[in-house]
Residue frames as qw, qx, qy, qz and C-alpha x, y, z in Angstrom:
[[0.000, 0.888, 0.459, 0.000, 0.00, 0.00, 0.00],
 [0.431, 0.430, -0.011, 0.793, 1.49, 3.33, -1.05],
 [0.260, -0.481, -0.443, 0.711, 1.80, 6.15, 1.44],
 [0.190, 0.901, 0.388, 0.046, -0.27, 9.27, 0.94],
 [0.429, 0.519, -0.073, 0.736, 1.59, 12.37, -0.18],
 [0.350, -0.255, -0.507, 0.745, 2.58, 14.53, 2.79],
 [0.128, -0.036, -0.061, -0.989, 0.72, 17.62, 1.53],
 [0.532, -0.309, -0.585, -0.528, -2.51, 15.62, 1.25],
 [0.564, -0.375, -0.669, 0.307, -2.22, 14.33, 4.84],
 [0.212, -0.168, -0.290, 0.918, -1.49, 17.86, 6.11],
 [0.293, -0.168, -0.297, -0.893, -4.50, 19.23, 4.23],
 [0.599, -0.376, -0.662, -0.248, -6.77, 16.56, 5.72],
 [0.474, -0.328, -0.567, 0.588, -5.48, 17.30, 9.23],
 [0.030, -0.060, -0.066, 0.996, -6.05, 21.02, 8.68],
 [0.424, -0.228, -0.459, -0.747, -9.55, 20.43, 7.30],
 [0.520, -0.343, -0.780, 0.059, -10.54, 18.13, 10.17],
 [0.197, -0.216, -0.486, 0.823, -10.46, 21.05, 12.63],
 [0.275, 0.005, -0.143, -0.951, -13.43, 22.68, 10.84],
 [0.314, 0.394, 0.826, -0.251, -17.12, 22.00, 11.27],
 [0.112, -0.015, -0.461, -0.880, -19.44, 22.71, 8.38],
 [0.324, 0.425, 0.694, -0.483, -23.16, 23.26, 8.26],
 [0.136, 0.332, 0.690, 0.628, -25.43, 23.14, 5.24],
 [0.147, 0.298, 0.303, -0.893, -27.62, 26.26, 5.23],
 [0.602, 0.518, 0.189, -0.577, -29.60, 25.97, 2.01],
 [0.369, -0.012, 0.802, 0.469, -29.98, 23.85, -1.12],
 [0.467, 0.542, 0.051, -0.697, -31.67, 25.25, -4.21],
 [0.564, 0.174, 0.758, 0.277, -32.85, 23.00, -7.05],
 [0.291, 0.595, -0.173, -0.729, -32.94, 24.64, -10.47],
 [0.707, 0.302, 0.635, 0.078, -34.27, 23.17, -13.69],
 [0.083, 0.467, -0.471, -0.743, -33.16, 23.76, -17.25],
 [0.762, 0.402, 0.411, -0.298, -35.75, 22.75, -19.83],
 [0.059, -0.428, 0.728, 0.533, -34.18, 20.96, -22.79],
 [0.525, 0.160, -0.567, -0.614, -35.53, 18.98, -25.73],
 [0.509, -0.071, -0.857, -0.038, -35.86, 15.71, -23.79],
 [0.553, -0.661, -0.507, 0.015, -37.35, 17.20, -20.61],
 [0.254, -0.934, 0.142, -0.205, -35.82, 18.91, -17.61],
 [0.690, 0.226, -0.470, 0.502, -32.21, 18.89, -16.45],
 [0.531, -0.831, -0.146, -0.077, -31.88, 19.51, -12.72],
 [0.494, 0.410, -0.421, 0.640, -28.99, 21.21, -11.04],
 [0.596, -0.697, -0.375, 0.136, -28.35, 22.04, -7.39],
 [0.211, 0.666, -0.281, 0.658, -26.86, 25.03, -5.62],
 [0.706, -0.478, -0.464, 0.242, -25.64, 24.66, -2.02],
 [0.043, -0.806, 0.240, -0.539, -24.84, 27.29, 0.62],
 [0.832, -0.262, -0.405, 0.274, -22.49, 26.06, 3.36],
 [0.161, -0.889, 0.293, -0.314, -20.90, 27.79, 6.37],
 [0.844, 0.047, -0.406, 0.347, -17.63, 26.50, 7.86],
 [0.209, -0.849, 0.277, -0.399, -15.96, 27.38, 11.15],
 [0.529, 0.241, -0.731, 0.356, -13.48, 26.14, 13.74],
 [0.594, -0.668, -0.442, -0.078, -15.70, 26.97, 16.78],
 [0.584, -0.424, -0.177, 0.669, -12.97, 29.33, 18.00],
 [0.001, 0.769, 0.066, -0.636, -13.88, 32.49, 16.11],
 [0.022, -0.305, 0.633, 0.711, -13.07, 31.67, 12.47],
 [0.555, 0.478, 0.622, -0.278, -15.95, 31.44, 10.00],
 [0.066, 0.314, -0.541, -0.778, -16.55, 31.48, 6.25],
 [0.692, 0.393, 0.464, -0.389, -19.27, 30.67, 3.75],
 [0.116, -0.270, 0.748, 0.595, -19.25, 29.11, 0.33],
 [0.695, 0.436, 0.157, -0.549, -21.55, 28.59, -2.62],
 [0.212, -0.266, 0.866, 0.367, -21.31, 25.55, -4.90],
 [0.721, 0.370, 0.043, -0.585, -23.28, 24.44, -7.95],
 [0.050, -0.272, 0.926, 0.258, -23.38, 21.01, -9.57],
 [0.584, -0.060, -0.585, -0.560, -25.70, 18.39, -11.09],
 [0.678, -0.292, -0.669, 0.094, -25.59, 16.28, -7.90],
 [0.462, -0.851, -0.068, -0.242, -26.27, 17.46, -4.33],
 [0.811, -0.469, 0.056, 0.346, -23.13, 15.93, -2.70],
 [0.620, 0.259, 0.170, 0.721, -20.88, 17.49, -5.35],
 [0.024, -0.799, -0.161, -0.579, -22.51, 20.91, -4.83],
 [0.641, -0.766, -0.027, -0.039, -21.99, 20.61, -1.06],
 [0.823, -0.178, 0.103, 0.530, -18.34, 19.60, -1.53],
 [0.413, 0.507, 0.169, 0.738, -17.68, 22.58, -3.82],
 [0.274, -0.848, -0.129, -0.434, -19.41, 24.95, -1.37],
 [0.777, -0.602, -0.008, 0.182, -17.39, 23.58, 1.56],
 [0.721, 0.053, 0.126, 0.679, -14.10, 24.06, -0.30],
 [0.159, 0.676, 0.174, 0.698, -15.10, 27.63, -1.23],
 [0.513, -0.822, -0.123, -0.212, -16.00, 28.34, 2.41],
 [0.815, -0.409, 0.029, 0.410, -12.60, 27.14, 3.64],
 [0.557, 0.325, 0.149, 0.749, -10.87, 29.46, 1.19],
 [0.013, -0.633, -0.113, -0.766, -12.68, 32.54, 2.50],
 [0.580, -0.539, -0.548, 0.269, -12.39, 32.28, 6.29],
 [0.012, 0.729, -0.148, 0.668, -12.42, 35.38, 8.48],
 [0.453, -0.164, -0.688, 0.543, -11.40, 35.68, 12.14],
 [0.325, -0.725, -0.231, -0.561, -13.88, 37.29, 14.52],
 [0.144, 0.277, -0.672, 0.672, -12.79, 38.38, 18.02],
 [0.594, -0.509, -0.567, -0.259, -15.00, 36.84, 20.72],
 [0.261, -0.609, 0.417, -0.622, -15.49, 38.00, 24.31],
 [0.559, -0.327, 0.680, -0.344, -14.65, 35.22, 26.77],
 [0.007, -0.160, 0.934, 0.321, -14.83, 32.84, 23.78],
 [0.159, 0.393, 0.892, -0.157, -18.63, 32.77, 23.94],
 [0.219, 0.835, 0.479, -0.161, -20.21, 36.04, 22.73],
 [0.442, 0.677, 0.149, 0.569, -19.63, 39.24, 20.76],
 [0.398, -0.091, -0.302, 0.862, -17.79, 42.27, 22.13],
 [0.167, 0.338, 0.207, -0.903, -20.48, 44.77, 21.21],
 [0.562, 0.588, 0.528, -0.245, -23.72, 45.22, 19.29],
 [0.125, -0.353, 0.548, 0.748, -23.27, 45.55, 15.55],
 [0.677, 0.546, 0.281, -0.407, -25.38, 45.83, 12.40],
 [0.356, -0.200, 0.731, 0.547, -24.56, 44.18, 9.09],
 [0.568, 0.611, 0.163, -0.527, -25.96, 44.68, 5.64],
 [0.257, -0.154, 0.772, 0.560, -25.85, 43.04, 2.25],
 [0.095, -0.328, -0.696, -0.632, -28.21, 44.11, -0.50],
 [0.475, -0.505, -0.188, -0.695, -31.71, 44.38, 0.97],
 [0.792, -0.352, -0.487, 0.104, -30.78, 42.06, 3.85],
 [0.048, -0.682, 0.391, -0.616, -30.03, 43.71, 7.18],
 [0.754, -0.315, -0.557, 0.145, -29.09, 41.99, 10.44],
 [0.231, -0.771, 0.305, -0.509, -28.62, 43.26, 13.98],
 [0.773, -0.026, -0.581, 0.253, -26.35, 41.29, 16.31],
 [0.376, -0.776, 0.204, -0.463, -26.27, 41.81, 20.10],
 [0.285, 0.284, -0.826, 0.395, -23.94, 40.45, 22.75],
 [0.726, -0.456, -0.270, -0.438, -25.80, 38.43, 25.39],
 [0.386, -0.596, 0.605, -0.362, -25.12, 37.30, 28.99],
 [0.093, 0.204, -0.974, -0.012, -24.25, 33.67, 29.79],
 [0.275, 0.259, 0.863, -0.335, -27.17, 31.27, 29.58],
 [0.451, 0.491, 0.018, -0.745, -28.99, 33.14, 26.81],
 [0.688, 0.212, 0.672, 0.174, -28.10, 30.72, 24.03],
 [0.144, -0.056, 0.527, 0.836, -28.27, 31.46, 20.32],
 [0.345, 0.655, 0.556, -0.378, -31.43, 33.39, 19.60],
 [0.098, 0.501, -0.450, -0.732, -31.26, 33.86, 15.84],
 [0.806, 0.403, 0.042, -0.433, -32.94, 32.74, 12.63],
 [0.970, 0.121, 0.199, 0.069, -31.82, 29.75, 10.57],
 [0.698, 0.576, -0.131, 0.405, -28.97, 31.10, 8.41],
 [0.064, -0.792, 0.378, -0.476, -27.60, 33.29, 11.23],
 [0.821, -0.446, 0.294, -0.204, -27.85, 30.42, 13.73],
 [0.950, 0.209, 0.021, 0.232, -25.68, 28.23, 11.48],
 [0.394, 0.718, -0.272, 0.504, -23.01, 30.96, 11.29],
 [0.370, -0.708, 0.388, -0.460, -22.92, 31.37, 15.09],
 [0.947, -0.240, 0.188, -0.104, -22.84, 27.62, 15.76],
 [0.882, 0.292, -0.048, 0.368, -19.84, 26.94, 13.52],
 [0.215, 0.756, -0.261, 0.561, -18.10, 30.08, 14.81],
 [0.528, -0.088, -0.683, 0.498, -18.36, 28.95, 18.43],
 [0.215, -0.291, 0.193, -0.912, -20.61, 31.70, 19.77],
 [0.232, -0.291, -0.918, 0.138, -22.90, 30.36, 22.49],
 [0.053, -0.687, -0.548, 0.474, -24.73, 33.51, 23.66],
 [0.090, -0.076, 0.320, 0.940, -26.09, 36.00, 21.14],
 [0.380, 0.639, 0.540, -0.394, -29.29, 37.77, 20.14],
 [0.155, -0.158, 0.551, 0.805, -29.79, 38.43, 16.43],
 [0.467, 0.618, 0.486, -0.404, -32.57, 39.79, 14.27],
 [0.353, 0.096, 0.630, 0.685, -32.92, 39.80, 10.50],
 [0.298, 0.673, 0.270, -0.621, -34.66, 42.67, 8.69],
 [0.372, 0.601, -0.393, -0.588, -35.55, 43.09, 5.03],
 [0.687, 0.329, -0.582, -0.284, -34.53, 40.21, 2.81],
 [0.766, -0.365, 0.481, -0.222, -34.77, 36.71, 4.29],
 [0.819, 0.482, -0.310, -0.015, -32.88, 35.17, 1.36],
 [0.875, -0.426, 0.053, 0.225, -30.33, 32.85, 3.05],
 [0.695, 0.311, 0.039, 0.647, -27.47, 34.08, 0.85],
 [0.039, 0.739, -0.014, 0.673, -28.11, 37.73, 1.76],
 [0.671, -0.712, -0.001, -0.209, -28.61, 36.91, 5.46],
 [0.891, -0.210, 0.026, 0.402, -25.31, 34.99, 5.69],
 [0.517, 0.437, 0.035, 0.735, -23.42, 37.73, 3.82],
 [0.221, -0.795, -0.024, -0.564, -24.99, 40.45, 6.00],
 [0.811, -0.585, -0.019, 0.023, -24.08, 38.48, 9.15],
 [0.810, -0.026, 0.044, 0.585, -20.46, 38.14, 8.05],
 [0.239, 0.665, 0.072, 0.704, -20.42, 41.82, 7.09],
 [0.482, -0.800, 0.001, -0.357, -21.49, 42.71, 10.63],
 [0.889, -0.397, 0.032, 0.227, -18.98, 40.31, 12.19],
 [0.677, 0.320, 0.016, 0.663, -16.15, 41.84, 10.16],
 [0.019, -0.764, 0.008, -0.645, -16.99, 45.22, 11.69],
 [0.763, -0.616, -0.194, 0.030, -16.44, 43.78, 15.20],
 [0.301, 0.673, -0.445, 0.509, -13.64, 45.43, 17.22],
 [0.682, -0.343, -0.537, 0.360, -12.03, 44.40, 20.49],
 [0.310, -0.939, -0.112, 0.096, -11.65, 46.95, 23.31],
 [0.628, -0.423, 0.289, 0.586, -7.87, 46.71, 22.79],
 [0.443, 0.365, 0.483, 0.661, -8.20, 47.74, 19.12],
 [0.051, -0.890, -0.344, -0.296, -10.43, 50.69, 19.99],
 [0.524, -0.800, 0.019, 0.293, -8.12, 51.80, 22.80],
 [0.618, -0.159, 0.369, 0.675, -5.09, 51.64, 20.50],
 [0.294, 0.600, 0.468, 0.578, -6.89, 53.67, 17.85],
 [0.211, -0.921, -0.218, -0.244, -7.84, 56.35, 20.39],
 [0.379, 0.511, -0.469, 0.612, -4.47, 56.32, 22.16],
 [0.545, -0.537, 0.290, -0.575, -5.96, 55.28, 25.51],
 [0.065, -0.222, 0.955, -0.188, -5.81, 52.26, 27.78],
 [0.358, -0.275, -0.836, -0.313, -8.39, 49.48, 27.78],
 [0.232, -0.445, -0.694, 0.516, -9.47, 50.47, 31.32],
 [0.085, 0.319, 0.045, -0.943, -10.27, 54.01, 30.14],
 [0.347, -0.003, -0.617, -0.706, -12.42, 52.62, 27.32],
 [0.461, -0.311, -0.822, -0.124, -14.31, 49.97, 29.31],
 [0.388, -0.661, 0.034, -0.642, -14.73, 52.15, 32.39]]
């Protein structure tokens, strides 16, 4: 039995640290001479449950292939989000993409994830355990996930804000 190439083993080890969640599958039909040809589009979010998260979109004739493509795309576009105490957001933030708007609030311990479907998937794979979130405008899963990530990218830690203002963290947090 031949050994696997080292780069392949390293990639599998790196990929095993991520959890992925299927958010949405869309079936589309193309009408051709002999009938309909079906295709599938998948939306997947991927995270390491420690503050890194990304989403991906994949299209194929078969559902598993679409999910695989979406997962690979999600792993290529990961972002790091600073978390407070590893469980919630540092501050309230709003995100927007197209007509989709989301509002994300930090929550005390024991609150849980109070958010709609696409947002809930993002928070679960990111490792957030206490958050309140509300979606306004478009409820299209693609727009909601993009708006959520847009809001999360705007997240700042107290240390970043203090450094920007030239103050100490204690002066900022009170």
